[in-house]
C-alpha positions as CSV (number, residue, x, y, z in Angstrom):
1,M,-9.5,-114.7,262.6
2,G,-7.6,-115.2,259.3
3,H,-7.5,-114.4,255.7
4,E,-9.0,-116.8,253.1
5,I,-7.9,-116.9,249.5
6,I,-10.0,-119.1,247.2
7,C,-9.6,-120.1,243.5
8,W,-12.3,-121.9,241.7
9,D,-12.5,-122.8,238.0
10,Y,-15.6,-123.1,235.8
11,P,-16.4,-124.1,232.2
12,K,-16.4,-121.2,229.8
13,T,-20.2,-121.6,229.3
14,T,-20.9,-120.6,232.9
15,K,-22.3,-117.0,233.1
16,I,-20.1,-114.5,234.8
17,T,-23.0,-113.3,237.0
18,D,-23.5,-116.8,238.3
19,I,-19.8,-117.2,239.1
20,C,-19.8,-113.8,241.0
21,A,-23.0,-114.8,242.8
22,D,-21.4,-118.1,244.0
23,A,-18.3,-116.2,245.3
24,R,-20.4,-113.6,247.0
25,E,-22.6,-116.2,248.7
26,Y,-19.6,-118.2,249.8
27,A,-17.8,-115.2,251.2
28,S,-20.9,-113.9,253.0
29,R,-21.5,-117.3,254.6
30,Y,-17.9,-117.8,255.8
31,S,-16.7,-114.2,256.3
32,D,-16.7,-112.5,259.7
33,S,-17.3,-109.2,258.0
34,G,-20.3,-110.2,255.9
35,G,-18.7,-110.7,252.5
36,L,-16.2,-109.6,250.0
37,Y,-14.2,-106.3,250.6
38,E,-14.0,-105.4,246.9
39,S,-16.0,-106.0,243.8
40,I,-15.1,-108.7,241.3
41,T,-13.1,-107.6,238.3
42,D,-14.1,-109.3,235.0
43,L,-10.9,-110.0,233.0
44,S,-12.3,-113.0,231.2
45,Y,-11.3,-111.5,227.9
46,K,-7.7,-112.1,229.0
47,I,-6.8,-115.7,228.1
48,F,-3.8,-117.3,229.7
49,P,-2.0,-120.3,228.1
50,S,-2.3,-122.4,231.3
51,Y,-4.0,-122.7,234.7
52,E,-0.7,-122.0,236.5
53,E,-0.1,-118.8,234.6
54,A,-3.7,-117.6,235.3
55,K,-3.4,-118.5,239.0
56,N,0.0,-116.7,239.2
57,F,-1.5,-113.6,237.6
58,C,-4.3,-113.6,240.1
59,Y,-2.0,-114.0,243.1
60,S,0.3,-111.3,241.8
61,Q,-2.5,-108.7,242.1
62,K,-2.8,-106.4,245.1
63,S,-4.2,-107.8,248.4
64,Y,-8.0,-108.3,248.4
65,W,-8.1,-108.3,244.6
66,N,-11.1,-110.3,243.3
67,G,-11.2,-111.2,239.7
68,I,-12.1,-113.6,236.9
69,V,-9.6,-114.6,234.1
70,S,-9.6,-117.2,231.4
71,Y,-7.1,-119.9,230.6
72,R,-6.7,-122.9,228.3
73,Q,-6.8,-126.4,229.7
74,G,-5.9,-129.4,227.5
75,D,-7.4,-132.8,228.0
76,Y,-4.3,-134.7,229.1
77,S,-6.0,-138.0,229.6
78,K,-6.7,-138.4,225.9
79,S,-3.1,-138.1,225.0
80,K,-1.3,-141.5,224.9
81,Q,2.1,-139.7,225.2
82,W,1.0,-137.9,228.3
83,V,-0.3,-141.1,229.9
84,A,2.9,-142.9,229.1
85,L,5.1,-140.1,230.6
86,H,2.8,-140.0,233.7
87,E,3.1,-143.7,234.2
88,E,6.9,-143.5,233.7
89,I,7.2,-140.9,236.4
90,I,5.1,-143.1,238.8
91,M,7.4,-146.1,238.0
92,L,10.6,-144.1,238.5
93,R,9.3,-142.7,241.8
94,E,8.4,-146.2,243.1
95,K,11.9,-147.4,242.0
96,Y,13.5,-144.4,243.8
97,N,11.5,-144.8,247.0
98,H,12.2,-148.6,247.1
99,L,15.9,-148.0,246.7
100,Q,15.9,-145.1,249.1
101,D,14.0,-146.8,251.9
102,Q,15.6,-150.2,251.6
103,P,18.0,-150.9,254.5
104,H,21.3,-151.7,252.9
105,F,23.2,-153.4,255.7
106,T,20.7,-156.1,256.7
107,E,22.4,-158.9,254.8
108,L,26.0,-157.8,255.5
109,T,28.3,-160.5,256.9
110,S,30.7,-158.3,258.7
111,Q,29.9,-157.2,262.3
112,F,30.9,-153.5,261.8
113,V,30.2,-150.9,259.2
114,G,32.8,-148.1,258.7
115,C,31.8,-144.5,258.1
116,T,34.0,-142.8,255.4
117,E,33.1,-139.3,256.8
118,C,34.0,-139.5,260.5
119,G,35.9,-142.8,260.6
120,S,33.7,-144.4,263.3
121,K,32.9,-148.1,263.3
122,I,29.2,-148.9,263.9
123,N,27.8,-152.3,264.9
124,R,25.6,-153.5,262.1
125,V,22.9,-154.7,264.4
126,K,22.7,-151.3,266.1
127,L,22.1,-149.6,262.7
128,G,18.8,-151.5,262.3
129,R,16.9,-150.1,259.2
130,R,19.0,-146.9,259.0
131,N,21.5,-146.2,256.3
132,V,23.1,-143.2,258.0
133,C,25.9,-142.8,260.5
134,P,24.5,-142.1,264.0
135,V,27.5,-139.9,264.8
136,C,27.8,-137.6,261.7
137,C,24.6,-138.4,259.8
138,A,26.5,-139.3,256.6
139,D,25.0,-141.8,254.2
140,L,26.8,-145.1,254.7
141,R,25.7,-146.8,251.5
142,P,28.3,-147.5,248.8
143,K,28.8,-144.9,246.0
144,T,27.3,-147.2,243.4
145,V,23.9,-147.1,245.3
146,L,24.1,-143.3,245.8
147,N,25.0,-142.8,242.1
148,K,22.0,-145.0,241.1
149,L,19.7,-142.8,243.3
150,D,21.1,-139.7,241.6
151,K,20.6,-141.1,238.2
152,I,17.0,-142.0,239.0
153,K,16.4,-138.5,240.3
154,K,17.8,-137.0,237.1
155,D,15.6,-139.3,235.0
156,I,12.5,-138.2,237.0
157,D,13.5,-134.5,236.4
158,K,13.9,-135.1,232.7
159,V,10.6,-136.9,232.4
160,K,8.9,-134.1,234.4
161,E,10.4,-131.5,231.9
162,D,9.0,-133.5,229.0
163,L,5.7,-133.7,230.7
164,V,5.5,-130.0,231.3
165,K,6.4,-129.3,227.6
166,L,3.7,-131.7,226.4
167,E,1.1,-130.1,228.8
168,K,2.0,-126.7,227.4
169,K,1.5,-128.0,223.9
170,L,-1.8,-129.6,224.8
171,D,-3.0,-126.5,226.6
172,E,-2.5,-124.4,223.4
173,T,-5.4,-126.2,221.8
174,G,-7.4,-127.0,224.9
175,E,-10.8,-125.7,226.0
176,I,-11.1,-122.3,227.6
177,R,-12.1,-122.3,231.2
178,L,-12.7,-119.5,233.7
179,L,-10.8,-119.0,237.0
180,I,-12.1,-116.8,239.8
181,K,-9.9,-115.7,242.7
182,F,-11.5,-114.0,245.7
183,E,-10.4,-113.1,249.2
184,F,-12.2,-112.3,252.4
185,H,-11.6,-112.2,256.1
186,V,-12.6,-115.1,258.3
């Protein structure tokens, strides 16, 4: 027994009656009580600027609220700027993951590595592929490596912000789509 919340989106050209029929059929097939608890409210005249805002509105309604709203969806793949920002995020994440996962002490010549937090000396061979102190869990890598990781994180956040701004701009002129949210008991 559980509670199922479903969100589906459709093109604006789809008839509201067809969308409601799909939701009712799905709920009656998978519900233990035989279908939806409440009727589906048609708010398709209310157009939200993005999918996220439409979904947040639907989830903010009372429990077991079923409804249809509209939102604008831009075609991101046609924008060269969006593609470039998306590829930059992928490249920065790969760079971050490579630097984060790479064992720092594998090619060190000294036998022991000192922890600046707890002062313990750890045998380099016993560290293996880890970059943290086994005693206090502090990161043993030099500050330059940690600063480089922080800089890459900040770069990723900045590109994400630019991407969100661009998506909002593209959504303003995008096609209108319908979002249905419905709930039932399983």
